[in-house]
N, C-alpha and C positions, 0 to 999 in steps of 0.2 A: 136113435137121433144121429144125424150126420153133422159132424162139427165143421168140417171142411172138405173141400174137393181139390185135389191137386192133379192136373192133367192138361190136356191140349184142347184148345177151342176148335171143335170139329165143324160148327155151324153157328150162324147168327141169324135169328128170326125175330124180327120187330123189337121186342122188349126182352127177349130171352136168348141166352147162349146154351149151346149144347157142349158140354165138356166130356170129352172122351178120358175116362179113367180105366185103364187096363182093358180097353175094348168094350167098355159099357158106356154108353152115352147118357148123361144125366142133363136134364132140361132144367135151367136155372133162371128165374126172373131176377133181373139186375136193374139197378137205378141208372147207371151211367153206361149204356150200351156201347157208346162210341169209344170207350176205353179197352174194348176188346177187338181182336182181329183174328180171323181164322189162322190156325197154325200156332198161335202164341201159346206158350206154357204159362199156366196160371195157377194161383192158389186163391181159392174163393171160399170164404167163410159162409156158412149156410144156416138157414133156420128153415125147419120143416113145418108147413103149414097144413094141418089136417082138419077139414071141415066136413060136415055131414055129406055134402055133395061134391067136394073137390079135395084134391091133395096136390101141393106143388112145393118146389124149393125156391127160396129166396136167397140171393147171394150178395155178398158184400166184399169189396176190395180191402177193407181194413176191420179191425175189431172196434174201432171207434164208430164207424158207420153202423155196424151191427148193433152195438150198444145203444145209440141214439134210435134205431129202428125199433128195438125191443122196448124202449121207453115210449115211443110214439103209439105203439099198438096197445099199450095200457091205458091210453086216454079214451075216455068214453066216446063212442061214436066213430072211432078212427080204426079201420081195419088194416091188415097187412098190405093190400094193394094200394090203398090211399097213402099209407106211410112210405112205401118204396117210391111211389109216384112223387110224393112231396120231396123226397130226397134226390130226385133226379136233376134238379136244377140249383142245387146248393151243396154245401159241405157240412159234415157233422158239427164242426166247430162254429159255423154260422148260425145253425139251429140252436146251438147251446147258447151262444151270445144273444141271440134274439129273446130266448126264454129268460135269461139272466137279466136283460135290460127291459123286460116287459114290452118288447117291440111287436105289437099285434100287426102293424102294417106290414113288417117284414114277413111274417108267417102267413098273412092273407095272400101275399103274392105267389106263394108256393102252389104248384098245380093240386087241385082237389081240396085246398084248405080255404074255407071261408071264414068270415068274421067270427062266427059262432065257434067253430072248430079251433080257431087260433086262440081265442079267449079261454077255451077249455084246455088247451095245450098248456098255456101259461099257468092256469089255475092248478092243474094236475101235476105238472112237472117242475114248478118254480122250486128251486133249491135242490132238487134230486140230481140233476145233470151237472150242476155247478159246484156241488160240494158246499153250498151255503147261499143263502139269499143275497143277492147283489142288486144294486140299482134301486131307484124310487119307482113305484108303479105308475106315478103320475107324470113322470118326466116327459114321455112321448105325447101324452094328452095335452099337457101345457104347451108344448112346442106346436102341436097341431092347432090349438086354439089361437096361439100367438100368430102363426102364419096366416091363418084364416082371417084374422083381424087386420093383417097387413095387406089382404086383397088377393092372396093366392087361392086357386081353386082346389077343392078337396081331392080331386084325382091327382093333381101334380103334387100336392103334399104327401099323399099316400105313396106315391112313387118314389119320391125322395126319402122319406122316412123309412121305406123298405130297404134302402141301401145303407142305412146307418145302424151299426151294431156297437154301441158303447155302454157296457154294462154299468160303469161307475161314473158316467158323465153327469154334470149338472144340465138343467134345462137350458142355461145360457150357452154351454158348450155345444149341445145338440142343435140349438137354434142357429149358432154361427156356422156349423158344418152344413145344416140344411139350406141356409141362405146362400152360401157359397155355391152349392150344387145347383140351387134354382136359378142363379144368375147365369149359369153356363148354357 
């Protein structure tokens, strides 16, 4: 198992970087490709994916990102490529906050994560990434229904709720934040 690679970025290709470690190039699938530039000296934590028909390295800029990735791939129906793709538009802490606060709307906006997968992530990981259960599972549902009752459209509500991650907030606090964002 390769735990990390320390070397120079030799090439960037779509969603992978080639890291030159002592004249050996390792191709690594990464979440935030824009964080890398050719010639940069990097330390990338890795996870080796071995499947029947393929083998590849997935790279992370931090141990937190690797930890969240490892948790995500344990979720039923979520593979390594889906997990790294989901992490490409967020941070590990935002994912942890969304899970802790049962924010399905936030998880649904991540690439490759639909409503079913978002619900499964919360079901499987609730309390594991946060060190304990936080938040009330019904908070975001209540706020969604309240905003719908005020005449807001479902898509607009989902967009706004996807930006709010408050694990210990009351429905009133989340509603206030959402209304402020919807007014802008």
